[in-house]
Biopython code that builds the backbone (N, CA, C, O; Angstrom):
import numpy as np
from Bio.PDB.StructureBuilder import StructureBuilder

atoms = [
    (1, "MET", "N", (79.680, 97.603, 102.594)),
    (1, "MET", "CA", (80.922, 96.979, 102.190)),
    (1, "MET", "C", (82.011, 97.409, 103.154)),
    (1, "MET", "O", (82.173, 98.597, 103.434)),
    (2, "SER", "N", (82.756, 96.441, 103.659)),
    (2, "SER", "CA", (83.840, 96.786, 104.562)),
    (2, "SER", "C", (85.077, 97.204, 103.768)),
    (2, "SER", "O", (85.163, 96.987, 102.560)),
    (3, "ASP", "N", (86.025, 97.805, 104.471)),
    (3, "ASP", "CA", (87.260, 98.223, 103.809)),
    (3, "ASP", "C", (87.967, 97.025, 103.211)),
    (3, "ASP", "O", (87.918, 95.923, 103.757)),
    (4, "ILE", "N", (88.619, 97.248, 102.093)),
    (4, "ILE", "CA", (89.363, 96.190, 101.431)),
    (4, "ILE", "C", (90.710, 96.054, 102.116)),
    (4, "ILE", "O", (91.461, 97.024, 102.211)),
    (5, "LYS", "N", (91.020, 94.866, 102.591)),
    (5, "LYS", "CA", (92.298, 94.585, 103.244)),
    (5, "LYS", "C", (93.003, 93.485, 102.459)),
    (5, "LYS", "O", (92.396, 92.478, 102.095)),
    (6, "PHE", "N", (94.279, 93.692, 102.206)),
    (6, "PHE", "CA", (95.084, 92.693, 101.520)),
    (6, "PHE", "C", (96.119, 92.142, 102.490)),
    (6, "PHE", "O", (96.581, 92.844, 103.390)),
    (7, "SER", "N", (96.474, 90.884, 102.297)),
    (7, "SER", "CA", (97.555, 90.314, 103.094)),
    (7, "SER", "C", (98.854, 91.018, 102.689)),
    (7, "SER", "O", (98.919, 91.659, 101.640)),
    (8, "ARG", "N", (99.865, 90.894, 103.512)),
    (8, "ARG", "CA", (101.144, 91.548, 103.203)),
    (8, "ARG", "C", (101.711, 91.056, 101.871)),
    (8, "ARG", "O", (102.152, 91.877, 101.067)),
    (9, "PRO", "N", (101.715, 89.736, 101.606)),
    (9, "PRO", "CA", (102.225, 89.285, 100.298)),
    (9, "PRO", "C", (101.403, 89.820, 99.117)),
    (9, "PRO", "O", (101.967, 90.163, 98.078)),
    (10, "GLU", "N", (100.078, 89.892, 99.274)),
    (10, "GLU", "CA", (99.245, 90.449, 98.208)),
    (10, "GLU", "C", (99.581, 91.916, 97.971)),
    (10, "GLU", "O", (99.724, 92.355, 96.830)),
    (11, "LEU", "N", (99.704, 92.672, 99.067)),
    (11, "LEU", "CA", (100.001, 94.095, 98.955)),
    (11, "LEU", "C", (101.365, 94.319, 98.305)),
    (11, "LEU", "O", (101.518, 95.210, 97.469)),
    (12, "GLU", "N", (102.337, 93.527, 98.683)),
    (12, "GLU", "CA", (103.667, 93.654, 98.076)),
    (12, "GLU", "C", (103.624, 93.382, 96.581)),
    (12, "GLU", "O", (104.290, 94.066, 95.804)),
    (13, "LEU", "N", (102.843, 92.385, 96.172)),
    (13, "LEU", "CA", (102.703, 92.076, 94.746)),
    (13, "LEU", "C", (102.012, 93.224, 94.010)),
    (13, "LEU", "O", (102.432, 93.603, 92.917)),
    (14, "ILE", "N", (100.958, 93.775, 94.604)),
    (14, "ILE", "CA", (100.232, 94.883, 93.983)),
    (14, "ILE", "C", (101.128, 96.114, 93.890)),
    (14, "ILE", "O", (101.156, 96.790, 92.863)),
    (15, "VAL", "N", (101.852, 96.398, 94.953)),
    (15, "VAL", "CA", (102.786, 97.536, 94.953)),
    (15, "VAL", "C", (103.799, 97.366, 93.829)),
    (15, "VAL", "O", (104.092, 98.316, 93.104)),
    (16, "SER", "N", (104.326, 96.172, 93.687)),
    (16, "SER", "CA", (105.299, 95.899, 92.628)),
    (16, "SER", "C", (104.695, 96.162, 91.252)),
    (16, "SER", "O", (105.346, 96.742, 90.383)),
    (17, "LYS", "N", (103.458, 95.736, 91.059)),
    (17, "LYS", "CA", (102.789, 95.951, 89.771)),
    (17, "LYS", "C", (102.567, 97.436, 89.496)),
    (17, "LYS", "O", (102.750, 97.892, 88.367)),
    (18, "VAL", "N", (102.179, 98.183, 90.511)),
    (18, "VAL", "CA", (101.966, 99.628, 90.352)),
    (18, "VAL", "C", (103.293, 100.319, 90.009)),
    (18, "VAL", "O", (103.353, 101.156, 89.108)),
    (19, "LYS", "N", (104.338, 99.960, 90.732)),
    (19, "LYS", "CA", (105.645, 100.559, 90.471)),
    (19, "LYS", "C", (106.120, 100.247, 89.043)),
    (19, "LYS", "O", (106.649, 101.120, 88.354)),
    (20, "HIS", "N", (105.929, 99.002, 88.609)),
    (20, "HIS", "CA", (106.319, 98.636, 87.245)),
    (20, "HIS", "C", (105.479, 99.389, 86.210)),
    (20, "HIS", "O", (106.000, 99.818, 85.181)),
    (21, "TYR", "N", (104.194, 99.548, 86.480)),
    (21, "TYR", "CA", (103.338, 100.283, 85.558)),
    (21, "TYR", "C", (103.829, 101.719, 85.402)),
    (21, "TYR", "O", (103.976, 102.218, 84.286)),
    (22, "PHE", "N", (104.081, 102.373, 86.528)),
    (22, "PHE", "CA", (104.558, 103.756, 86.463)),
    (22, "PHE", "C", (105.869, 103.852, 85.704)),
    (22, "PHE", "O", (106.075, 104.775, 84.915)),
    (23, "SER", "N", (106.743, 102.908, 85.944)),
    (23, "SER", "CA", (108.054, 102.912, 85.292)),
    (23, "SER", "C", (107.927, 102.631, 83.796)),
    (23, "SER", "O", (108.488, 103.358, 82.976)),
    (24, "ASP", "N", (107.190, 101.575, 83.438)),
    (24, "ASP", "CA", (107.102, 101.149, 82.039)),
    (24, "ASP", "C", (106.216, 102.049, 81.184)),
    (24, "ASP", "O", (106.561, 102.363, 80.044)),
    (25, "GLU", "N", (105.093, 102.459, 81.723)),
    (25, "GLU", "CA", (104.110, 103.181, 80.926)),
    (25, "GLU", "C", (104.211, 104.698, 81.046)),
    (25, "GLU", "O", (103.896, 105.421, 80.100)),
    (26, "LEU", "N", (104.647, 105.180, 82.206)),
    (26, "LEU", "CA", (104.651, 106.619, 82.448)),
    (26, "LEU", "C", (106.054, 107.198, 82.585)),
    (26, "LEU", "O", (106.222, 108.405, 82.760)),
    (27, "ASP", "N", (107.051, 106.338, 82.505)),
    (27, "ASP", "CA", (108.444, 106.765, 82.682)),
    (27, "ASP", "C", (108.637, 107.573, 83.964)),
    (27, "ASP", "O", (109.358, 108.571, 83.979)),
    (28, "GLN", "N", (107.991, 107.135, 85.024)),
    (28, "GLN", "CA", (108.120, 107.786, 86.329)),
    (28, "GLN", "C", (108.432, 106.717, 87.368)),
    (28, "GLN", "O", (107.894, 105.611, 87.334)),
    (29, "GLU", "N", (109.291, 107.070, 88.265)),
    (29, "GLU", "CA", (109.624, 106.168, 89.359)),
    (29, "GLU", "C", (108.854, 106.611, 90.598)),
    (29, "GLU", "O", (108.856, 107.789, 90.956)),
    (30, "ILE", "N", (108.202, 105.659, 91.242)),
    (30, "ILE", "CA", (107.561, 105.952, 92.524)),
    (30, "ILE", "C", (108.025, 104.898, 93.517)),
    (30, "ILE", "O", (108.371, 103.777, 93.142)),
    (31, "GLY", "N", (108.025, 105.269, 94.758)),
    (31, "GLY", "CA", (108.441, 104.347, 95.804)),
    (31, "GLY", "C", (107.279, 103.498, 96.286)),
    (31, "GLY", "O", (106.123, 103.720, 95.925)),
    (32, "ALA", "N", (107.616, 102.529, 97.106)),
    (32, "ALA", "CA", (106.593, 101.626, 97.646)),
    (32, "ALA", "C", (105.573, 102.400, 98.491)),
    (32, "ALA", "O", (104.379, 102.101, 98.466)),
    (33, "PHE", "N", (106.052, 103.385, 99.227)),
    (33, "PHE", "CA", (105.169, 104.189, 100.078)),
    (33, "PHE", "C", (104.119, 104.908, 99.236)),
    (33, "PHE", "O", (102.932, 104.878, 99.560)),
    (34, "GLU", "N", (104.553, 105.549, 98.165)),
    (34, "GLU", "CA", (103.634, 106.256, 97.271)),
    (34, "GLU", "C", (102.678, 105.285, 96.589)),
    (34, "GLU", "O", (101.492, 105.575, 96.430)),
    (35, "ALA", "N", (103.204, 104.130, 96.187)),
    (35, "ALA", "CA", (102.357, 103.123, 95.535)),
    (35, "ALA", "C", (101.271, 102.638, 96.483)),
    (35, "ALA", "O", (100.128, 102.443, 96.068)),
    (36, "GLU", "N", (101.618, 102.439, 97.763)),
    (36, "GLU", "CA", (100.611, 101.999, 98.733)),
    (36, "GLU", "C", (99.528, 103.055, 98.922)),
    (36, "GLU", "O", (98.350, 102.716, 99.041)),
    (37, "PHE", "N", (99.907, 104.318, 98.951)),
    (37, "PHE", "CA", (98.907, 105.382, 99.060)),
    (37, "PHE", "C", (97.991, 105.398, 97.838)),
    (37, "PHE", "O", (96.784, 105.604, 97.963)),
    (38, "LEU", "N", (98.562, 105.184, 96.674)),
    (38, "LEU", "CA", (97.762, 105.137, 95.453)),
    (38, "LEU", "C", (96.805, 103.948, 95.477)),
    (38, "LEU", "O", (95.643, 104.072, 95.092)),
    (39, "ILE", "N", (97.294, 102.811, 95.925)),
    (39, "ILE", "CA", (96.443, 101.614, 96.037)),
    (39, "ILE", "C", (95.312, 101.869, 97.018)),
    (39, "ILE", "O", (94.164, 101.518, 96.747)),
    (40, "ASP", "N", (95.625, 102.477, 98.156)),
    (40, "ASP", "CA", (94.586, 102.803, 99.143)),
    (40, "ASP", "C", (93.537, 103.726, 98.538)),
    (40, "ASP", "O", (92.341, 103.547, 98.769)),
    (41, "PHE", "N", (93.983, 104.713, 97.765)),
    (41, "PHE", "CA", (93.051, 105.633, 97.121)),
    (41, "PHE", "C", (92.130, 104.884, 96.171)),
    (41, "PHE", "O", (90.911, 105.040, 96.231)),
    (42, "PHE", "N", (92.710, 104.070, 95.293)),
    (42, "PHE", "CA", (91.890, 103.328, 94.329)),
    (42, "PHE", "C", (90.954, 102.350, 95.028)),
    (42, "PHE", "O", (89.801, 102.198, 94.624)),
    (43, "ALA", "N", (91.439, 101.692, 96.065)),
    (43, "ALA", "CA", (90.591, 100.749, 96.794)),
    (43, "ALA", "C", (89.390, 101.464, 97.406)),
    (43, "ALA", "O", (88.266, 100.963, 97.362)),
    (44, "LYS", "N", (89.644, 102.644, 97.980)),
    (44, "LYS", "CA", (88.566, 103.381, 98.649)),
    (44, "LYS", "C", (87.622, 104.058, 97.656)),
    (44, "LYS", "O", (86.404, 103.980, 97.809)),
    (45, "GLU", "N", (88.173, 104.715, 96.649)),
    (45, "GLU", "CA", (87.366, 105.543, 95.753)),
    (45, "GLU", "C", (86.835, 104.817, 94.524)),
    (45, "GLU", "O", (85.758, 105.150, 94.030)),
    (46, "ILE", "N", (87.567, 103.840, 94.029)),
    (46, "ILE", "CA", (87.172, 103.167, 92.786)),
    (46, "ILE", "C", (86.794, 101.712, 93.035)),
    (46, "ILE", "O", (86.018, 101.125, 92.281)),
    (47, "GLY", "N", (87.346, 101.139, 94.093)),
    (47, "GLY", "CA", (87.049, 99.747, 94.430)),
    (47, "GLY", "C", (85.561, 99.429, 94.495)),
    (47, "GLY", "O", (85.150, 98.379, 94.001)),
    (48, "PRO", "N", (84.732, 100.301, 95.089)),
    (48, "PRO", "CA", (83.302, 99.992, 95.158)),
    (48, "PRO", "C", (82.651, 99.792, 93.787)),
    (48, "PRO", "O", (81.704, 99.015, 93.666)),
    (49, "TYR", "N", (83.141, 100.477, 92.762)),
    (49, "TYR", "CA", (82.577, 100.287, 91.430)),
    (49, "TYR", "C", (82.854, 98.869, 90.922)),
    (49, "TYR", "O", (81.976, 98.222, 90.350)),
    (50, "PHE", "N", (84.086, 98.397, 91.139)),
    (50, "PHE", "CA", (84.436, 97.032, 90.737)),
    (50, "PHE", "C", (83.684, 96.010, 91.585)),
    (50, "PHE", "O", (83.217, 94.992, 91.073)),
    (51, "TYR", "N", (83.569, 96.284, 92.873)),
    (51, "TYR", "CA", (82.847, 95.404, 93.783)),
    (51, "TYR", "C", (81.383, 95.273, 93.359)),
    (51, "TYR", "O", (80.846, 94.169, 93.263)),
    (52, "ASN", "N", (80.750, 96.423, 93.109)),
    (52, "ASN", "CA", (79.347, 96.404, 92.692)),
    (52, "ASN", "C", (79.162, 95.695, 91.358)),
    (52, "ASN", "O", (78.171, 94.989, 91.167)),
    (53, "ARG", "N", (80.100, 95.872, 90.434)),
    (53, "ARG", "CA", (80.017, 95.179, 89.150)),
    (53, "ARG", "C", (80.124, 93.671, 89.360)),
    (53, "ARG", "O", (79.409, 92.900, 88.721)),
    (54, "GLY", "N", (81.013, 93.255, 90.250)),
    (54, "GLY", "CA", (81.161, 91.838, 90.561)),
    (54, "GLY", "C", (79.883, 91.268, 91.152)),
    (54, "GLY", "O", (79.464, 90.168, 90.793)),
    (55, "LEU", "N", (79.258, 92.023, 92.067)),
    (55, "LEU", "CA", (77.985, 91.578, 92.632)),
    (55, "LEU", "C", (76.909, 91.475, 91.562)),
    (55, "LEU", "O", (76.133, 90.519, 91.544)),
    (56, "SER", "N", (76.863, 92.457, 90.673)),
    (56, "SER", "CA", (75.873, 92.442, 89.597)),
    (56, "SER", "C", (76.091, 91.240, 88.679)),
    (56, "SER", "O", (75.135, 90.566, 88.294)),
    (57, "ASP", "N", (77.348, 90.976, 88.331)),
    (57, "ASP", "CA", (77.659, 89.825, 87.488)),
    (57, "ASP", "C", (77.280, 88.519, 88.179)),
    (57, "ASP", "O", (76.733, 87.614, 87.548)),
    (58, "ALA", "N", (77.574, 88.422, 89.478)),
    (58, "ALA", "CA", (77.220, 87.222, 90.240)),
    (58, "ALA", "C", (75.704, 87.047, 90.297)),
    (58, "ALA", "O", (75.198, 85.932, 90.176)),
    (59, "HIS", "N", (74.985, 88.152, 90.480)),
    (59, "HIS", "CA", (73.520, 88.096, 90.528)),
    (59, "HIS", "C", (72.960, 87.614, 89.190)),
    (59, "HIS", "O", (72.067, 86.768, 89.152)),
    (60, "THR", "N", (73.485, 88.152, 88.109)),
    (60, "THR", "CA", (73.037, 87.747, 86.771)),
    (60, "THR", "C", (73.292, 86.263, 86.543)),
    (60, "THR", "O", (72.417, 85.549, 86.054)),
    (61, "LEU", "N", (74.485, 85.799, 86.897)),
    (61, "LEU", "CA", (74.825, 84.395, 86.711)),
    (61, "LEU", "C", (73.941, 83.497, 87.562)),
    (61, "LEU", "O", (73.464, 82.463, 87.095)),
    (62, "LEU", "N", (73.724, 83.892, 88.809)),
    (62, "LEU", "CA", (72.867, 83.105, 89.694)),
    (62, "LEU", "C", (71.445, 83.025, 89.151)),
    (62, "LEU", "O", (70.822, 81.963, 89.188)),
    (63, "THR", "N", (70.932, 84.143, 88.650)),
    (63, "THR", "CA", (69.589, 84.157, 88.069)),
    (63, "THR", "C", (69.512, 83.221, 86.865)),
    (63, "THR", "O", (68.563, 82.447, 86.738)),
    (64, "GLU", "N", (70.512, 83.290, 85.977)),
    (64, "GLU", "CA", (70.525, 82.422, 84.795)),
    (64, "GLU", "C", (70.578, 80.954, 85.196)),
    (64, "GLU", "O", (69.844, 80.138, 84.638)),
    (65, "LYS", "N", (71.426, 80.605, 86.145)),
    (65, "LYS", "CA", (71.573, 79.209, 86.569)),
    (65, "LYS", "C", (70.312, 78.719, 87.275)),
    (65, "LYS", "O", (69.924, 77.561, 87.120)),
    (66, "THR", "N", (69.674, 79.590, 88.045)),
    (66, "THR", "CA", (68.427, 79.215, 88.719)),
    (66, "THR", "C", (67.345, 78.907, 87.693)),
    (66, "THR", "O", (66.585, 77.952, 87.858)),
    (67, "GLU", "N", (67.272, 79.712, 86.634)),
    (67, "GLU", "CA", (66.297, 79.452, 85.572)),
    (67, "GLU", "C", (66.605, 78.129, 84.882)),
    (67, "GLU", "O", (65.691, 77.365, 84.575)),
    (68, "GLU", "N", (67.886, 77.852, 84.636)),
    (68, "GLU", "CA", (68.268, 76.586, 84.008)),
    (68, "GLU", "C", (67.838, 75.407, 84.872)),
    (68, "GLU", "O", (67.323, 74.414, 84.358)),
    (69, "ILE", "N", (68.046, 75.513, 86.180)),
    (69, "ILE", "CA", (67.645, 74.444, 87.089)),
    (69, "ILE", "C", (66.138, 74.249, 87.031)),
    (69, "ILE", "O", (65.650, 73.118, 87.053)),
    (70, "GLY", "N", (65.403, 75.350, 86.956)),
    (70, "GLY", "CA", (63.946, 75.258, 86.853)),
    (70, "GLY", "C", (63.528, 74.495, 85.607)),
    (70, "GLY", "O", (62.632, 73.653, 85.664)),
    (71, "TYR", "N", (64.174, 74.785, 84.481)),
    (71, "TYR", "CA", (63.854, 74.066, 83.246)),
    (71, "TYR", "C", (64.224, 72.593, 83.354)),
    (71, "TYR", "O", (63.474, 71.731, 82.893)),
    (72, "LEU", "N", (65.367, 72.297, 83.955)),
    (72, "LEU", "CA", (65.794, 70.907, 84.116)),
    (72, "LEU", "C", (64.830, 70.132, 85.014)),
    (72, "LEU", "O", (64.543, 68.962, 84.761)),
    (73, "LEU", "N", (64.341, 70.780, 86.047)),
    (73, "LEU", "CA", (63.364, 70.130, 86.921)),
    (73, "LEU", "C", (62.055, 69.861, 86.182)),
    (73, "LEU", "O", (61.434, 68.817, 86.384)),
    (74, "GLN", "N", (61.636, 70.782, 85.339)),
    (74, "GLN", "CA", (60.424, 70.567, 84.554)),
    (74, "GLN", "C", (60.580, 69.367, 83.628)),
    (74, "GLN", "O", (59.630, 68.609, 83.428)),
    (75, "GLU", "N", (61.778, 69.190, 83.059)),
    (75, "GLU", "CA", (62.025, 68.063, 82.177)),
    (75, "GLU", "C", (61.951, 66.738, 82.914)),
    (75, "GLU", "O", (61.690, 65.712, 82.285)),
    (76, "LEU", "N", (62.169, 66.719, 84.216)),
    (76, "LEU", "CA", (62.118, 65.494, 85.001)),
    (76, "LEU", "C", (60.695, 65.076, 85.382)),
    (76, "LEU", "O", (60.470, 63.957, 85.844)),
    (77, "GLU", "N", (59.752, 65.977, 85.184)),
    (77, "GLU", "CA", (58.372, 65.661, 85.562)),
    (77, "GLU", "C", (57.862, 64.458, 84.764)),
    (77, "GLU", "O", (58.152, 64.305, 83.577)),
    (78, "LYS", "N", (57.101, 63.622, 85.446)),
    (78, "LYS", "CA", (56.487, 62.442, 84.818)),
    (78, "LYS", "C", (55.082, 62.813, 84.348)),
    (78, "LYS", "O", (54.388, 63.602, 84.989)),
    (79, "PRO", "N", (54.673, 62.231, 83.220)),
    (79, "PRO", "CA", (53.293, 62.491, 82.768)),
    (79, "PRO", "C", (52.294, 61.935, 83.781)),
    (79, "PRO", "O", (52.533, 60.895, 84.395)),
    (80, "THR", "N", (51.201, 62.620, 83.943)),
    (80, "THR", "CA", (50.205, 62.213, 84.942)),
    (80, "THR", "C", (48.915, 61.721, 84.302)),
    (80, "THR", "O", (47.909, 61.550, 84.991)),
    (81, "THR", "N", (48.931, 61.498, 83.020)),
    (81, "THR", "CA", (47.689, 61.035, 82.376)),
    (81, "THR", "C", (47.656, 59.547, 82.246)),
    (81, "THR", "O", (46.686, 58.994, 81.728)),
]
sb = StructureBuilder()
sb.init_structure("model")
sb.init_model(0)
sb.init_chain("A")
sb.init_seg("    ")
for serial, (resi, resn, name, xyz) in enumerate(atoms, 1):
    if name == "N":
        sb.init_residue(resn, " ", resi, " ")
    sb.init_atom(name, np.array(xyz, "f"), 0.0, 1.0, " ", f" {name:<3s}", serial, name[0])
structure = sb.get_structure()
């Protein structure tokens, strides 16, 4: 997995959300610089868990849909007798 990179507008939005969370939930003010460091930490240390879960969910969904297609194809078979 490569490093997670966000566009500048995405990063600014995420920073804003982190700052609001700290302010609203923890009654602490943090600056944009600190928020970016926190985001980098979570992306590096915790991001892989979310990434792997997403891959697992995608794999499960793909497997289920592939099985459904198999059943649908069987229903299209013509009798050969």
